[in-house]
DRENVEXNU-877665 format. One record per residue: x, y, z of N, C-alpha, C, CB in turn; residue in three letters. Coordinates in pm, whole numbers, plus 32768, in hexadecimal, padded with zeros to 4 digits. Glycine has a CB too. Example, Ala and Ser with C-alpha at 12.3 -4.5 7.8 and 13.67 -1.06 7.14 Angstrom:
2
+------+------+------+------+------+------+------+------+------+------+------+------+------+
:   nu :   nv :   nw :  cau :  cav :  caw :   cu :   cv :   cw :  cbu :  cbv :  cbw : tinu :
+------+------+------+------+------+------+------+------+------+------+------+------+------+
: 8527 : 7DC7 : 830C : 84CE : 7E3E : 830C : 8528 : 7EB6 : 830C : 846B : 7E41 : 8389 :  ALA :
: 8505 : 7F1F : 82C4 : 8557 : 7F96 : 82CA : 850A : 8003 : 8313 : 8580 : 7FC4 : 823C :  SER :
+------+------+------+------+------+------+------+------+------+------+------+------+------+
This chain:
107
+------+------+------+------+------+------+------+------+------+------+------+------+------+
:   nu :   nv :   nw :  cau :  cav :  caw :   cu :   cv :   cw :  cbu :  cbv :  cbw : tinu :
+------+------+------+------+------+------+------+------+------+------+------+------+------+
: 77D9 : E865 : 5157 : 77B4 : E7D8 : 5158 : 77FB : E794 : 51CD : 77D6 : E794 : 50D0 :  MET :
: 77B2 : E742 : 5214 : 77EA : E6F4 : 5282 : 77D4 : E65F : 5263 : 77A8 : E71B : 530B :  THR :
: 781E : E609 : 52A8 : 7809 : E57A : 5295 : 777C : E552 : 52BF : 7870 : E528 : 52E4 :  TYR :
: 7746 : E597 : 5323 : 76BE : E57C : 534E : 765D : E594 : 52DA : 7698 : E5D6 : 53C7 :  MET :
: 7671 : E600 : 528F : 761B : E61D : 521B : 7633 : E5BB : 51A9 : 7633 : E6AB : 51E9 :  ARG :
: 76AF : E592 : 5198 : 76CE : E52F : 5130 : 7682 : E4AE : 514C : 7768 : E514 : 5129 :  VAL :
: 7688 : E47F : 51C8 : 7640 : E404 : 51ED : 75AA : E419 : 51DA : 765E : E3DC : 527F :  VAL :
: 7577 : E48C : 5201 : 74E7 : E4A8 : 51F2 : 74BD : E4A4 : 5160 : 74C6 : E531 : 522E :  ALA :
: 750D : E4E0 : 5108 : 74E8 : E4E0 : 5079 : 74EB : E453 : 5041 : 7547 : E53B : 5029 :  LYS :
: 7551 : E407 : 5063 : 755C : E37F : 5030 : 74E8 : E329 : 5062 : 75E3 : E340 : 5059 :  VAL :
: 74CB : E330 : 50E2 : 7460 : E2DB : 5119 : 73D6 : E30B : 50F0 : 746A : E2D7 : 51B1 :  THR :
: 73C6 : E38B : 50D2 : 7343 : E3BB : 50A3 : 7329 : E38E : 5014 : 733A : E453 : 50AD :  SER :
: 7390 : E35C : 4FD3 : 7382 : E32A : 4F4A : 7370 : E293 : 4F45 : 73FB : E351 : 4EF8 :  SER :
: 7352 : E256 : 4FB6 : 732D : E1CA : 4FB8 : 7397 : E168 : 4FE4 : 7302 : E1A5 : 4F35 :  GLY :
: 7412 : E194 : 4FF9 : 7478 : E13A : 502C : 746B : E138 : 50C4 : 7508 : E166 : 4FFF :  ILE :
: 745A : E0C2 : 50FD : 744C : E0B9 : 518E : 74D3 : E0CF : 51D1 : 7411 : E030 : 51B7 :  THR :
: 74CE : E0EE : 5251 : 754B : E0FE : 529C : 759B : E07C : 529C : 752F : E12B : 532C :  GLN :
: 7557 : E00B : 52A3 : 759C : DF89 : 52A2 : 75E2 : DF73 : 521B : 7539 : DF16 : 52BE :  ALA :
: 759D : DF93 : 51AD : 75DB : DF86 : 5129 : 7651 : DFE5 : 511A : 7573 : DFA0 : 50BA :  GLU :
: 7640 : E05F : 514A : 76AB : E0C2 : 5143 : 7724 : E093 : 5193 : 767A : E14B : 5176 :  LEU :
: 770B : E05D : 520A : 7778 : E02B : 525E : 77C8 : DFC0 : 5214 : 7742 : DFF3 : 52E2 :  ALA :
: 7781 : DF64 : 51D7 : 77C5 : DEF8 : 518E : 7813 : DF30 : 5117 : 775E : DE90 : 515D :  LYS :
: 77D9 : DF8F : 50D0 : 781A : DFC9 : 505A : 789A : E014 : 507C : 77BB : E026 : 5012 :  ALA :
: 789C : E056 : 50EF : 7911 : E0A8 : 5112 : 7971 : E060 : 5170 : 78E4 : E12A : 5153 :  VAL :
: 7951 : DFE5 : 5195 : 79AB : DF97 : 51EA : 79AA : DFC2 : 527B : 7A35 : DFA0 : 51B5 :  GLY :
: 7936 : DFEA : 52AB : 7927 : E014 : 5336 : 78B7 : DFC5 : 5377 : 790B : E0AE : 5340 :  ALA :
: 78AE : DFCD : 53F9 : 7842 : DF8C : 5440 : 77C4 : DFE2 : 543E : 786B : DF6E : 54D0 :  GLY :
: 7750 : DFA3 : 544E : 76D3 : DFEF : 5451 : 76D2 : E05B : 54BD : 765F : DF91 : 5465 :  PRO :
: 770F : E03E : 552F : 7714 : E0A0 : 559D : 7764 : E11C : 5573 : 7752 : E061 : 561B :  ARG :
: 77CF : E108 : 5528 : 781E : E17A : 54F8 : 77CA : E1D4 : 549F : 789A : E149 : 54AA :  SER :
: 777E : E198 : 5444 : 7729 : E1E8 : 53EB : 76BF : E231 : 543C : 76E6 : E18E : 5380 :  VAL :
: 7687 : E1F1 : 54A1 : 7627 : E235 : 54F8 : 7667 : E2AE : 553B : 75F0 : E1D4 : 5564 :  GLN :
: 76E3 : E29F : 5568 : 772A : E30F : 55A7 : 7746 : E37F : 5544 : 77AC : E2DE : 55E4 :  ASN :
: 7768 : E35D : 54C8 : 777D : E3C4 : 5462 : 76FB : E40E : 5447 : 77B5 : E387 : 53E0 :  TRP :
: 768D : E3C1 : 543F : 760B : E3FC : 5420 : 75DC : E45B : 548D : 75A3 : E38E : 540C :  ALA :
: 7602 : E43E : 5509 : 75D8 : E493 : 5578 : 763C : E502 : 5596 : 75C3 : E43F : 55F4 :  SER :
: 76AE : E500 : 5552 : 7713 : E567 : 5568 : 776D : E54C : 55DF : 76D2 : E5EA : 557A :  GLY :
: 7762 : E4D5 : 561B : 77B5 : E4B4 : 568F : 7844 : E48E : 566A : 7777 : E442 : 56DB :  HIS :
: 7859 : E470 : 55EC : 78DD : E447 : 55BE : 78E4 : E460 : 5529 : 78FA : E3B1 : 55E0 :  ASN :
: 795B : E45C : 54F0 : 796C : E46C : 5460 : 79BE : E3F8 : 542A : 79AF : E4F3 : 543D :  THR :
: 79A5 : E3D3 : 53AD : 79F5 : E367 : 5373 : 7A84 : E394 : 535B : 79B6 : E337 : 52EF :  PRO :
: 7ADB : E335 : 5355 : 7B68 : E353 : 533E : 7BA0 : E2F6 : 52D1 : 7BB9 : E343 : 53C2 :  ARG :
: 7C0A : E324 : 5294 : 7C54 : E2D1 : 5235 : 7C00 : E299 : 51C4 : 7C94 : E263 : 527C :  GLY :
: 7C10 : E217 : 51B1 : 7BCD : E1D3 : 5141 : 7B35 : E1DA : 514C : 7BFA : E142 : 513B :  ARG :
: 7AFF : E1D2 : 51C4 : 7A6E : E1DB : 51D5 : 7A3A : E262 : 51A7 : 7A47 : E1C2 : 5267 :  SER :
: 7A83 : E2CC : 51C8 : 7A5B : E352 : 519D : 7A5E : E35D : 5105 : 7AB7 : E3BD : 51DC :  ALA :
: 7AC7 : E329 : 50C8 : 7AD3 : E32F : 5036 : 7A62 : E2E2 : 4FF2 : 7B5B : E2F7 : 5009 :  ALA :
: 7A44 : E26B : 5026 : 79D9 : E21B : 4FEB : 7950 : E25C : 5000 : 79D9 : E18E : 5028 :  LYS :
: 793B : E298 : 5075 : 78BE : E2DF : 508E : 78AC : E350 : 5028 : 78BA : E318 : 511E :  LEU :
: 7915 : E39A : 500F : 790E : E407 : 4FAF : 78FA : E3D3 : 4F20 : 798D : E45D : 4FB5 :  LEU :
: 792F : E35E : 4F02 : 7916 : E31F : 4E80 : 7882 : E2FC : 4E70 : 796C : E2A1 : 4E6F :  ASP :
: 7847 : E2C1 : 4ED7 : 77B8 : E2A0 : 4ED2 : 7767 : E321 : 4EC2 : 778B : E252 : 4F51 :  VAL :
: 778D : E388 : 4F0B : 7748 : E409 : 4F01 : 7752 : E440 : 4E72 : 7784 : E46E : 4F65 :  HIS :
: 77C6 : E434 : 4E34 : 77D7 : E464 : 4DAA : 777A : E41A : 4D4A : 7869 : E454 : 4D7D :  ALA :
: 776A : E398 : 4D5F : 7710 : E349 : 4D0B : 7680 : E377 : 4D1E : 771D : E2B3 : 4D2B :  ILE :
: 7657 : E389 : 4D9C : 75D0 : E3B9 : 4DB9 : 75BB : E443 : 4D7B : 75B7 : E3BE : 4E51 :  VAL :
: 761F : E499 : 4D86 : 7616 : E520 : 4D4F : 7604 : E51C : 4CB7 : 7693 : E571 : 4D74 :  ASP :
: 7650 : E4C8 : 4C73 : 7640 : E4BA : 4BE2 : 75B3 : E48C : 4BBF : 76A7 : E456 : 4BAA :  LEU :
: 7583 : E428 : 4C06 : 74FE : E3F2 : 4BEA : 7490 : E456 : 4C06 : 74E6 : E375 : 4C3B :  LEU :
: 74A8 : E4B0 : 4C65 : 7440 : E512 : 4C88 : 7427 : E577 : 4C18 : 7466 : E55C : 4D08 :  SER :
: 7482 : E57D : 4BB6 : 7469 : E5D1 : 4B41 : 73FC : E596 : 4AE8 : 74E9 : E5E1 : 4AF1 :  ASP :
: 73E5 : E513 : 4AF3 : 7385 : E4CF : 4A9C : 730E : E493 : 4AE5 : 73CB : E464 : 4A50 :  SER :
: 7320 : E473 : 4B65 : 72BA : E42A : 4BAF : 7292 : E472 : 4C30 : 72EB : E39F : 4BD0 :  TYR :
: 7219 : E455 : 4C5D : 71EB : E47F : 4CE2 : 722D : E422 : 4D48 : 714D : E47A : 4CED :  THR :
: 7225 : E443 : 4DC9 : 725A : E3E6 : 4E2D : 721F : E359 : 4E21 : 7240 : E41C : 4EB9 :  PRO :
: 719D : E351 : 4E04 : 7160 : E2CD : 4DF2 : 719A : E286 : 4D78 : 70C7 : E2DA : 4DE4 :  GLU :
: 71B1 : E2D1 : 4D0D : 71ED : E298 : 4C95 : 727A : E266 : 4CAE : 71EE : E2FE : 4C25 :  GLY :
: 72C5 : E2AF : 4CFF : 734D : E285 : 4D23 : 7348 : E203 : 4D73 : 7396 : E2F4 : 4D74 :  ILE :
: 72EA : E1FB : 4DD0 : 72D7 : E181 : 4E1F : 72BB : E10B : 4DC3 : 7263 : E193 : 4E85 :  ASP :
: 725F : E11F : 4D65 : 723D : E0B5 : 4D07 : 72B8 : E08F : 4CB4 : 71C9 : E0E0 : 4CAB :  ILE :
: 7303 : E0F2 : 4C85 : 737A : E0D8 : 4C32 : 73E0 : E083 : 4C7F : 73BB : E15D : 4C05 :  TRP :
: 73FC : E0A7 : 4CFB : 745F : E05C : 4D4A : 7434 : DFCD : 4D66 : 7477 : E0A4 : 4DCD :  PHE :
: 73B2 : DFB4 : 4D73 : 7383 : DF32 : 4D9F : 7349 : DEDB : 4D30 : 731C : DF44 : 4E09 :  HIS :
: 734C : DF0C : 4CB3 : 7319 : DEBF : 4C41 : 738C : DE80 : 4BF3 : 72C4 : DF18 : 4BE5 :  SER :
: 7370 : DE10 : 4BB7 : 73D4 : DDD2 : 4B60 : 73E9 : DE2C : 4AE6 : 73A8 : DD42 : 4B34 :  ARG :
: 7466 : DE36 : 4ABB : 748A : DE92 : 4A50 : 74CE : DE44 : 49E0 : 74E7 : DF04 : 4A86 :  ASN :
: 7495 : DE4C : 4969 : 74CE : DDFE : 48FA : 755C : DE29 : 48D7 : 7475 : DE0A : 4880 :  ARG :
: 757C : DEA9 : 48EC : 7604 : DED9 : 48CF : 7669 : DEAB : 4938 : 7604 : DF70 : 48C6 :  ASN :
: 7638 : DE74 : 49A4 : 768F : DE40 : 4A0E : 7680 : DDA8 : 4A19 : 766E : DE83 : 4A97 :  LEU :
: 7668 : DD68 : 49A7 : 7658 : DCD6 : 49A1 : 75E8 : DCA6 : 49FC : 76DB : DC92 : 49C6 :  ASP :
: 757B : DCF2 : 49FE : 7504 : DCD2 : 4A4D : 7520 : DCD0 : 4AE3 : 74CD : DC4C : 4A23 :  MET :
: 7586 : DD18 : 4B0C : 75A5 : DD28 : 4B9A : 7562 : DDA6 : 4BCD : 763F : DD2E : 4BB2 :  ARG :
: 7549 : DDAD : 4C4E : 7514 : DE25 : 4C8E : 7589 : DE81 : 4CB0 : 74C1 : DE01 : 4D0E :  ARG :
: 757E : DF02 : 4C91 : 75EB : DF5E : 4CB3 : 7610 : DF5B : 4D47 : 75C5 : DFEB : 4C8C :  PRO :
: 75AE : DF4D : 4DA0 : 75CD : DF4C : 4E2F : 7623 : DED3 : 4E52 : 754B : DF4B : 4E82 :  ILE :
: 760C : DE62 : 4E10 : 765D : DDEB : 4E2A : 76ED : DE01 : 4DFD : 7622 : DD71 : 4DE3 :  ASP :
: 76FF : DE42 : 4D8B : 7786 : DE5F : 4D5B : 77CD : DEBF : 4DBA : 7782 : DE9B : 4CCD :  LEU :
: 7784 : DF22 : 4DEE : 77C1 : DF7F : 4E4D : 77EF : DF36 : 4ECA : 775F : DFEE : 4E73 :  LEU :
: 779B : DEDD : 4EFE : 77C0 : DE97 : 4F79 : 7833 : DE36 : 4F61 : 7748 : DE4D : 4FB2 :  THR :
: 784A : DE11 : 4EE3 : 78BC : DDBC : 4EC0 : 7938 : DE10 : 4E9F : 7899 : DD62 : 4E4A :  GLU :
: 7929 : DE94 : 4EA1 : 799B : DEEC : 4E89 : 79B0 : DF15 : 4DF8 : 7A14 : DEAB : 4EB8 :  GLY :
: 7952 : DEF6 : 4DA0 : 7961 : DF17 : 4D12 : 7928 : DFA3 : 4CF5 : 791B : DEAD : 4CBA :  ASP :
: 7964 : E008 : 4D33 : 7934 : E091 : 4D26 : 7941 : E0C6 : 4C98 : 7981 : E0EB : 4D85 :  PHE :
: 79B0 : E0A8 : 4C56 : 79C8 : E0E1 : 4BD1 : 795F : E0B4 : 4B6C : 7A52 : E0B9 : 4BA0 :  ASP :
: 7938 : E038 : 4B72 : 78D3 : E005 : 4B15 : 784C : E04A : 4B2C : 78C4 : DF6C : 4B23 :  ARG :
: 7828 : E05B : 4BAA : 77AA : E09F : 4BCA : 77B3 : E132 : 4BA4 : 7789 : E091 : 4C61 :  VAL :
: 7825 : E170 : 4BBD : 7838 : E1FC : 4B97 : 782D : E20E : 4B00 : 78C1 : E22F : 4BC8 :  LEU :
: 7869 : E1B5 : 4AB3 : 785E : E1BE : 4A21 : 77CD : E1B4 : 49F3 : 78B1 : E14F : 49DE :  ASP :
: 7781 : E15B : 4A30 : 76F4 : E14D : 4A0A : 76A5 : E1C9 : 4A33 : 76B7 : E0CF : 4A4C :  GLU :
: 76C3 : E201 : 4AA8 : 767F : E27C : 4AD3 : 769F : E2EF : 4A75 : 76A8 : E2A0 : 4B64 :  ALA :
: 771C : E2F6 : 4A46 : 7741 : E35E : 49E5 : 76F2 : E34C : 4964 : 77D8 : E359 : 49C7 :  LYS :
: 76E1 : E2D0 : 4939 : 7695 : E2B4 : 48C0 : 7604 : E2E2 : 48D2 : 769B : E21E : 489E :  TRP :
: 75CA : E2C3 : 4945 : 7540 : E2EC : 4963 : 7535 : E384 : 495F : 7514 : E2B7 : 49EC :  VAL :
: 7599 : E3C8 : 4996 : 7597 : E45A : 499C : 75BD : E49A : 4916 : 75F5 : E48B : 4A09 :  ALA :
: 75DF : E447 : 48B3 : 7600 : E47D : 482F : 7690 : E4A6 : 4820 : 75AB : E4F0 : 4812 :  GLY :
: 76E5 : E477 : 487C : 7770 : E4A2 : 4879 : 77D0 : E444 : 4835 : 779E : E4B7 : 4902 :  GLY :
: 779F : E3DB : 47F2 : 77FC : E380 : 47AD : 77DD : E37C : 471B : 77F5 : E2F2 : 47E8 :  MET :
+------+------+------+------+------+------+------+------+------+------+------+------+------+
């Protein structure tokens, strides 16, 4: 697994590069560079990218890529009618991860 593949899997599941950049605390250009293999994330950005990947991976046990896209961008009653993607971009990874675990049957 490479960071280039991690970005590819996340973005193929409906999260845009701009949304991913905001969620991991990086600029859109940085995410473009990771996606093309010209650079790799470091430190906190790398950890957050891998967290988003883990959430996508959990959801892929239950949903197609289109279903994951819909899940991230739809209001969720278990998240107080918030969209999971909005919570990610605000840094609330644990809450989104808990909901993804519930969806995957792990809670």
